[in-house]
VOMARZA-502516 format. One record per residue: residue number from 1; residue in three letters; x negated, y, z negated of N, C-alpha, C, O, CB in turn. Coordinates in steps of 0.1 Angstrom, whole numbers. Atoms other than C-alpha are relative to their C-alpha. Glycine has a CB too. Example, Ala and Ser with C-alpha at 12.3 -4.5 7.8 and 13.67 -1.06 7.14 Angstrom:
2
- 1 ala -9 -12 0 -123 -45 -78 -9 12 0 -19 12 -7 10 0 -12
- 2 ser 9 -11 0 -137 -11 -71 8 11 -8 3 22 -9 -4 5 14
This chain:
196
- 1 met 7 -13 -1 -16 -251 -17 10 11 0 20 11 7 -9 0 12
- 2 thr -8 -12 0 -1 -217 -24 0 6 14 -11 7 20 -5 9 -11
- 3 pro 0 -7 -13 10 -199 8 -7 13 -1 -7 20 -11 15 2 5
- 4 thr 8 -13 0 -12 -170 18 10 11 3 21 9 8 -11 -1 11
- 5 tyr -8 -12 -2 1 -135 21 2 2 15 10 10 19 -6 12 -7
- 6 arg -1 -1 -15 -4 -138 59 14 -5 4 20 0 13 -11 -7 7
- 7 glu -13 6 -3 28 -159 59 11 8 -7 22 7 -2 0 -15 -5
- 8 gln -10 -8 7 46 -136 35 -5 14 -3 -8 17 -15 4 -7 -13
- 9 pro 6 -13 2 33 -100 40 8 9 -10 2 17 -17 -1 7 13
- 10 thr -8 -8 10 62 -84 20 -3 -4 -14 -3 4 -23 15 -1 3
- 11 ser 4 5 13 52 -106 -9 -13 7 -5 -14 10 -16 -1 -15 0
- 12 leu 12 -7 3 17 -91 -8 2 14 -4 -4 18 -14 -10 -1 12
- 13 ala -3 -14 4 30 -56 -9 6 1 -13 3 10 -21 9 7 11
- 14 leu -7 0 13 53 -63 -38 -10 -4 -11 -11 3 -22 12 -10 0
- 15 his 9 5 10 26 -82 -58 -11 11 -2 -15 13 -13 -6 -13 4
- 16 phe 10 -10 1 0 -55 -50 5 12 -8 -2 17 -17 -5 5 14
- 17 phe -6 -12 7 23 -27 -62 2 -3 -15 -2 5 -23 14 3 6
- 18 leu -3 4 14 32 -46 -94 -14 -1 -8 -15 4 -19 7 -13 -1
- 19 leu 13 2 7 -4 -56 -103 -8 13 -1 -14 16 -11 -8 -11 7
- 20 ala 7 -13 0 -19 -22 -93 7 9 -10 0 16 -18 0 6 14
- 21 gly -7 -8 10 8 -5 -114 -4 -4 -14 -6 4 -23 15 -1 2
- 22 ala 4 5 14 0 -27 -144 -14 3 -3 -16 7 -15 2 -16 0
- 23 val 14 -3 3 -37 -23 -141 -2 15 -3 -9 19 -13 -9 -4 12
- 24 val 1 -14 2 -35 15 -138 7 4 -13 2 13 -20 6 8 12
- 25 ser -7 -3 12 -9 17 -166 -9 -4 -12 -9 4 -22 13 -7 -1
- 26 val 9 4 11 -32 -3 -189 -12 9 -2 -15 12 -13 -4 -15 2
- 27 ala 12 -9 1 -62 18 -181 4 14 -5 -3 19 -14 -6 2 14
- 28 cys -4 -13 5 -43 51 -186 5 -1 -15 2 8 -23 12 5 9
- 29 leu -5 1 14 -26 38 -218 -12 -2 -10 -12 3 -21 9 -12 -1
- 30 gly 12 1 8 -60 27 -231 -8 13 -2 -12 16 -14 -10 -10 6
- 31 gly 7 -13 1 -76 61 -224 8 9 -9 2 16 -17 -1 6 14
- 32 trp -9 -9 8 -46 79 -239 -1 -4 -15 -1 4 -24 14 -1 5
- 33 ser 1 5 14 -48 57 -270 -13 4 -7 -13 8 -18 1 -16 -1
- 34 leu 13 -5 6 -85 65 -275 1 15 -3 -5 19 -13 -11 -3 10
- 35 ile -1 -15 2 -77 102 -271 8 3 -13 4 11 -21 6 7 12
- 36 glu -8 -3 11 -49 101 -296 -7 -4 -13 -5 2 -24 13 -8 1
- 37 phe 7 5 12 -70 81 -321 -11 10 -4 -13 12 -16 -7 -14 3
- 38 ser 11 -9 3 -98 107 -318 4 15 -1 -4 23 -4 -10 -1 10
- 39 arg -4 -14 -1 -77 138 -317 -2 8 -13 -4 20 -13 15 1 2
- 40 gly 2 -7 12 -82 146 -354 -14 4 -3 -17 11 -12 5 -8 -11
- 41 ile 14 -3 2 -120 147 -351 -3 14 5 1 18 16 -9 -10 7
- 42 ser 2 -14 -4 -133 183 -350 -10 0 12 -18 -9 14 -6 8 -12
- 43 pro 8 -1 -12 -149 194 -317 -15 1 -3 -23 -3 5 4 12 8
- 44 gly 14 -1 3 -182 201 -335 -8 -13 -1 -20 -14 0 -2 7 -13
- 45 glu 6 13 1 -188 164 -338 -3 -6 13 -10 -17 14 8 -9 -8
- 46 phe 2 5 -13 -188 158 -301 -12 6 7 -14 18 8 12 2 9
- 47 gln 12 -4 -8 -221 160 -282 0 -8 13 7 -5 23 -13 -1 -8
- 48 phe 0 9 -12 -230 133 -257 11 -10 -2 11 -17 -12 -14 -6 1
- 49 pro -11 11 1 -199 111 -251 -6 -14 0 -9 -19 10 10 2 11
- 50 arg 6 13 1 -213 79 -264 9 -11 6 4 -22 10 -2 -4 -15
- 51 val -9 10 -6 -183 61 -249 -5 -3 15 -2 -13 20 14 6 0
- 52 phe 5 3 -14 -201 65 -215 -10 -11 0 -11 -19 10 -7 13 5
- 53 trp 9 11 1 -227 40 -227 9 -13 0 5 -23 6 -9 1 -12
- 54 leu -9 11 1 -199 16 -236 7 -3 14 8 -15 18 11 2 -10
- 55 ser -6 2 -13 -182 21 -202 -10 -5 10 -7 -12 19 6 14 5
- 56 thr 11 5 -9 -216 14 -185 -1 -15 -2 -3 -22 8 -13 7 -3
- 57 ile 0 15 2 -216 -20 -202 12 -7 7 10 -18 13 0 -3 -15
- 58 ser -12 5 -7 -181 -26 -189 -2 -1 15 2 -11 21 12 8 -3
- 59 leu 3 0 -15 -192 -16 -154 -10 -11 4 -8 -18 14 -5 14 4
- 60 leu 10 11 -3 -222 -39 -155 6 -14 -1 3 -23 7 -12 2 -9
- 61 thr -7 13 2 -201 -68 -168 9 -3 13 8 -14 18 9 0 -12
- 62 gly -8 2 -12 -177 -63 -139 -8 -2 13 -4 -10 22 9 12 3
- 63 ser 9 2 -11 -205 -60 -114 -6 -14 1 -7 -20 11 -12 10 0
- 64 val 6 14 0 -221 -93 -125 12 -10 3 9 -19 10 -6 -3 -14
- 65 ala -12 9 -2 -186 -109 -125 3 -1 15 6 -11 20 12 4 -8
- 66 met -3 -1 -14 -180 -97 -89 -11 -8 8 -7 -15 17 1 14 5
- 67 glu 11 7 -7 -214 -110 -78 1 -15 -2 0 -23 8 -14 5 -5
- 68 arg -2 15 2 -208 -144 -94 12 -5 7 12 -17 12 1 -2 -15
- 69 ser -12 4 -7 -173 -146 -79 -3 -2 15 2 -12 21 12 9 -2
- 70 ser 5 1 -14 -189 -141 -45 -8 -13 2 -6 -20 12 -8 12 5
- 71 val 8 13 -1 -214 -169 -51 9 -12 -1 8 -22 6 -11 0 -11
- 72 phe -9 12 2 -187 -193 -64 9 -2 12 11 -14 16 8 2 -12
- 73 val -8 2 -11 -164 -187 -35 -8 -5 12 -2 -13 20 8 12 4
- 74 ser 8 5 -11 -192 -193 -10 -4 -14 -2 -7 -21 8 -13 9 1
- 75 arg 3 14 3 -198 -226 -27 13 -9 -1 13 -21 -5 -8 -2 -13
- 76 glu -13 6 1 -161 -234 -26 4 -5 -14 10 -15 -16 1 -12 10
- 77 gln -3 2 14 -158 -234 -64 11 10 -4 8 20 -9 -12 1 -9
- 78 gln -11 -9 1 -123 -219 -66 3 4 -15 6 16 -17 12 -6 6
- 79 thr -4 -3 14 -117 -221 -104 -10 11 -6 -5 21 -11 0 -12 -8
- 80 pro 9 -10 6 -149 -202 -115 1 13 8 -1 24 3 -14 -5 0
- 81 phe -1 -12 -9 -144 -178 -85 12 8 -5 10 20 -7 3 -4 15
- 82 arg -12 -7 5 -109 -169 -98 -2 6 -14 2 17 -17 12 -9 1
- 83 thr 3 -4 14 -121 -167 -134 -8 13 0 -5 22 -7 -7 -11 -8
- 84 his 9 -12 0 -148 -142 -125 7 12 7 4 23 3 -13 -3 8
- 85 leu -8 -11 -5 -123 -122 -104 8 7 -11 9 19 -12 9 -5 11
- 86 ile -7 -5 11 -102 -118 -135 -9 8 -10 -5 18 -15 8 -12 -8
- 87 val 10 -7 8 -132 -109 -156 -4 14 6 -4 24 -1 -13 -8 -3
- 88 ala 3 -13 -6 -141 -82 -131 11 10 0 9 22 -2 -4 -2 15
- 89 leu -12 -9 1 -106 -68 -130 2 5 -14 5 17 -15 13 -8 5
- 90 ile -2 -5 14 -104 -66 -168 -11 10 -3 -9 20 -9 -1 -12 -10
- 91 ser 11 -9 2 -139 -50 -169 3 14 7 0 24 2 -13 -6 5
- 92 gly -3 -12 -8 -128 -25 -142 10 9 -7 10 21 -8 4 -3 14
- 93 thr -10 -7 7 -97 -16 -161 -5 6 -13 -2 18 -16 12 -10 -4
- 94 ala 7 -6 12 -117 -11 -193 -9 11 3 -9 21 -4 -8 -11 -8
- 95 phe 8 -11 -4 -141 11 -175 8 12 3 4 23 -2 -8 -4 13
- 96 val -8 -12 -3 -114 34 -162 6 5 -13 6 18 -15 12 -4 9
- 97 ala -6 -5 12 -98 36 -197 -11 7 -8 -8 18 -14 5 -12 -9
- 98 leu 11 -6 7 -132 44 -213 -4 13 7 -8 23 0 -12 -9 -1
- 99 gln 3 -13 -8 -139 70 -185 10 11 -3 7 22 -5 -1 -3 15
- 100 ile -10 -10 3 -106 87 -192 -3 7 -14 -3 19 -15 14 -6 -1
- 101 phe 4 -6 14 -116 91 -229 -13 8 1 -14 19 -5 -1 -12 -10
- 102 gly 12 -7 -1 -151 101 -220 1 13 7 -5 23 2 -10 -9 8
- 103 leu -2 -13 -7 -140 128 -196 8 10 -10 5 22 -9 8 -2 13
- 104 trp -7 -9 9 -116 141 -223 -10 6 -10 -10 17 -14 11 -8 -8
- 105 val 11 -4 10 -146 142 -248 -8 11 7 -12 21 1 -8 -12 -4
- 106 leu 8 -9 -7 -166 160 -221 7 14 2 1 24 0 -4 -6 14
- 107 leu -8 -13 -1 -138 186 -215 1 7 -13 -1 19 -14 14 -3 5
- 108 arg -1 -6 13 -134 191 -252 -13 6 -5 -13 16 -12 4 -11 -10
- 109 ser 13 -6 4 -171 198 -256 -2 13 6 -12 20 3 -12 -10 4
- 110 gln 1 -13 -6 -166 228 -234 8 11 -8 7 23 -5 5 0 14
- 111 glu -8 -9 8 -143 244 -260 -9 10 -7 -20 6 -11 9 -7 -9
- 112 pro 9 -10 7 -157 276 -276 -4 -4 -14 -15 -1 -18 8 13 -1
- 113 glu 4 4 14 -156 261 -311 -12 -9 1 -21 -9 -8 12 -7 -7
- 114 phe 11 9 -1 -180 234 -299 -13 8 3 -24 4 -3 2 -10 12
- 115 ala 12 -8 -3 -205 260 -285 -5 7 -12 -17 8 -14 4 10 11
- 116 val 4 -6 13 -205 277 -319 -5 -10 -9 -15 -8 -17 12 8 -6
- 117 ala 4 10 10 -208 245 -338 -13 -7 2 -19 -12 -7 11 -11 0
- 118 thr 13 6 -3 -239 232 -320 -9 10 6 -4 18 15 2 -13 8
- 119 ser 9 -10 -5 -270 251 -312 -5 -4 14 -9 5 22 -12 2 -9
- 120 gln 6 4 -12 -281 230 -282 9 2 12 5 -1 24 -4 -14 -1
- 121 thr -10 0 -12 -250 236 -260 -2 13 8 4 14 19 14 -1 -5
- 122 ala 1 -12 -7 -260 271 -250 -5 -2 14 0 4 24 -8 10 -8
- 123 val 6 2 -13 -282 259 -222 9 -10 8 11 -8 20 -14 -6 -1
- 124 ala -7 11 -7 -261 228 -213 14 4 4 19 -2 14 1 -12 -9
- 125 leu -14 -3 -4 -227 245 -211 1 4 15 12 1 21 5 12 -8
- 126 gly -1 -4 -14 -234 259 -177 -2 -12 10 2 -11 21 -10 10 4
- 127 val 3 12 -8 -245 225 -163 11 -11 -1 14 -17 8 -13 -6 -3
- 128 lys -9 11 3 -219 202 -179 12 0 10 17 -11 13 5 1 -14
- 129 pro -11 0 -9 -190 213 -156 -3 -8 13 5 -14 18 5 14 3
- 130 tyr 3 7 -12 -209 200 -126 -1 -15 -3 3 -23 6 -14 5 5
- 131 val 1 14 4 -216 167 -144 14 -5 -2 17 -16 2 -8 -2 -13
- 132 phe -14 4 1 -179 166 -153 7 -3 13 13 -13 15 8 10 -8
- 133 val -5 1 -13 -169 171 -117 -5 -13 7 2 -21 13 -3 12 9
- 134 ala 6 12 -6 -193 144 -106 6 -13 -6 9 -23 1 -16 0 -2
- 135 ala -6 11 7 -180 120 -132 15 -2 3 19 -14 5 -1 2 -16
- 136 phe -14 1 -4 -144 128 -123 1 -6 14 10 -15 17 7 14 -1
- 137 leu -1 5 -14 -150 122 -86 -5 -15 0 1 -23 8 -10 8 9
- 138 his 4 14 1 -168 90 -95 11 -9 -5 14 -20 0 -13 -2 -9
- 139 gly -12 7 5 -138 80 -115 11 -3 10 17 -13 10 6 7 -12
- 140 met -10 2 -10 -115 85 -86 -5 -10 10 4 -18 15 2 14 8
- 141 his 5 10 -9 -137 64 -64 1 -14 -7 4 -24 0 -15 2 4
- 142 phe -1 13 7 -137 37 -91 15 -4 -1 18 -16 0 -6 1 -14
- 143 phe -14 3 0 -99 39 -92 3 -7 14 11 -17 14 9 13 -1
- 144 leu -1 7 -13 -100 30 -54 -6 -14 -1 0 -23 5 -6 9 11
- 145 ala 6 13 1 -124 2 -62 9 -10 -8 9 -22 -5 -14 1 -6
- 146 leu -9 9 8 -100 -11 -88 12 -5 8 16 -16 7 5 8 -12
- 147 leu -11 4 -9 -72 -11 -62 -5 -11 10 2 -20 13 6 12 7
- 148 phe 6 10 -9 -95 -30 -39 -1 -13 -7 1 -24 -1 -14 5 5
- 149 met 2 13 8 -102 -55 -67 14 -7 -1 14 -19 -1 -6 4 -13
- 150 val -14 6 2 -64 -60 -72 3 -7 13 8 -19 13 10 11 -2
- 151 tyr -3 6 -13 -61 -67 -34 -8 -13 1 -2 -24 5 -3 9 11
- 152 val 9 12 -2 -90 -92 -34 5 -11 -10 5 -23 -7 -15 3 -3
- 153 thr -5 10 10 -77 -109 -66 13 -7 4 14 -19 3 2 7 -14
- 154 leu -12 6 -5 -43 -114 -52 -2 -10 11 3 -21 11 10 11 5
- 155 asn 4 9 -11 -57 -129 -21 -8 -12 -4 -7 -23 1 -7 7 11
- 156 gly 8 11 6 -81 -150 -41 8 -11 -6 5 -22 -6 -10 6 -10
- 157 phe -9 9 7 -53 -166 -60 9 -8 10 16 -17 6 8 6 -11
- 158 thr -9 7 -10 -35 -177 -28 -9 -9 9 -4 -15 18 8 10 9
- 159 gly 8 9 -8 -65 -195 -14 -5 7 13 -9 0 23 7 -12 4
- 160 arg 4 -7 -12 -73 -168 12 -15 -1 3 -20 -2 14 4 15 -1
- 161 tyr 14 0 -2 -110 -170 6 -6 -14 -3 -1 -21 -12 -7 10 -10
- 162 asp 7 13 2 -132 -201 9 -15 2 5 -19 13 7 7 -11 8
- 163 his 14 -1 -4 -168 -210 19 -2 5 14 -13 10 17 -6 -14 -2
- 164 glu 1 -5 -14 -161 -200 55 4 15 1 -2 22 9 8 -8 9
- 165 tyr -5 -14 -1 -143 -167 49 1 6 -14 10 3 -22 14 1 7
- 166 phe 0 -7 12 -152 -146 19 -5 15 1 -10 21 -8 -8 -7 -11
- 167 trp 5 -13 -3 -161 -113 35 7 11 -9 0 20 -13 3 3 15
- 168 gly -7 -10 9 -135 -93 15 -6 0 -14 -7 11 -20 15 -3 -1
- 169 val 6 0 14 -150 -105 -18 -14 6 1 -17 13 -9 -1 -15 -4
- 170 arg 14 -5 -1 -185 -97 -6 0 16 1 -8 22 -6 -7 -6 12
- 171 val -1 -15 -2 -175 -61 5 4 6 -13 -1 17 -17 10 3 11
- 172 cys -4 -5 13 -157 -56 -28 -11 1 -10 -13 10 -17 12 -8 -5
- 173 ala 12 0 9 -188 -66 -47 -10 11 4 -15 17 -5 -7 -14 1
- 174 trp 10 -10 -4 -210 -43 -26 6 14 -4 -2 22 -9 -2 0 15
- 175 phe -6 -13 4 -186 -14 -33 -1 2 -15 -5 13 -19 15 0 4
- 176 trp 1 0 15 -186 -22 -70 -15 3 -4 -17 12 -12 4 -13 -6
- 177 his 14 -2 3 -224 -23 -70 -4 14 3 -12 21 -4 -9 -10 7
- 178 gly 3 -14 -4 -227 10 -51 5 10 -10 -2 20 -14 6 3 13
- 179 leu -5 -9 10 -204 27 -76 -8 -1 -13 -9 9 -20 15 -3 -2
- 180 gly 8 1 12 -225 13 -104 -13 8 1 -17 14 -9 -3 -15 -2
- 181 val 12 -8 -2 -256 28 -90 2 15 -1 -5 22 -8 -7 -3 14
- 182 val -4 -14 1 -239 62 -86 3 4 -14 -2 14 -19 12 3 9
- 183 trp -3 -3 14 -226 60 -122 -13 1 -8 -14 10 -17 9 -10 -5
- 184 ile 13 0 7 -261 52 -135 -7 13 2 -12 19 -7 -9 -12 3
- 185 met 6 -13 -3 -274 83 -117 7 11 -7 0 20 -13 0 2 15
- 186 ile -8 -11 7 -246 105 -131 -3 -1 -15 -5 10 -22 15 -2 2
- 187 leu 3 1 14 -253 91 -166 -14 5 -4 -15 11 -14 2 -15 -4
- 188 val 14 -5 2 -290 98 -164 -1 15 0 -7 21 -9 -10 -6 10
- 189 val 0 -15 -1 -284 134 -153 7 5 -12 2 15 -18 7 4 13
- 190 phe -7 -6 12 -259 139 -181 -8 -2 -12 -8 7 -21 14 -8 -1
- 191 ala 8 2 11 -282 124 -206 -12 10 -1 -15 15 -12 -6 -14 -1
- 192 ile 10 -10 -1 -310 147 -195 5 14 -4 -1 21 -11 -6 1 14
- 193 val -6 -13 3 -287 177 -197 4 1 -14 2 12 -20 12 3 9
- 194 ser -4 -1 14 -275 168 -231 -12 1 -10 -11 6 -21 8 -13 -4
- 195 ile 12 0 9 -310 164 -245 -5 14 -2 -11 18 -12 -11 -9 5
- 196 arg 5 -14 1 -319 200 -237 5 8 -11 1 20 -12 3 7 13
């Protein structure tokens, strides 16, 4: 059995720093790549950032994976537990990358050329900054949830969690679900504002 981080606390700090750095780097690089790929598209083509729908799918995938990992660890099924932790971590990383791109699209939609290019933005321009702030704050909370996921994943691969102790996995899943509910509310508000 792999030693737990309780026996080697400095190892946990090092592994957390490395994995968290890798996850954040991949998310930022993914977001930046999407931005660079779309930079040549004129602002007039941007309305509702459709990438938010794709990021919602990623969020839901991660939420289901976290819930399933919690169920598997409570049944002492370590292999599917760890597999679902990895799926949730990948989904969370994809969500952050897609959010970076979506927020860039949202910011770009505030440019004066966009207001001239589309007729429906006159009403929505005053409301979108609030939606942007809400989405940005939600993204920061999701960044913290991603770090929490890194911590749980590291501990999950050392055998820290089993059918008797899986509280950390459960709390991480609840945190993920809560952020999912908040994101759905932000998405609905943004969709309503964009339709006007």
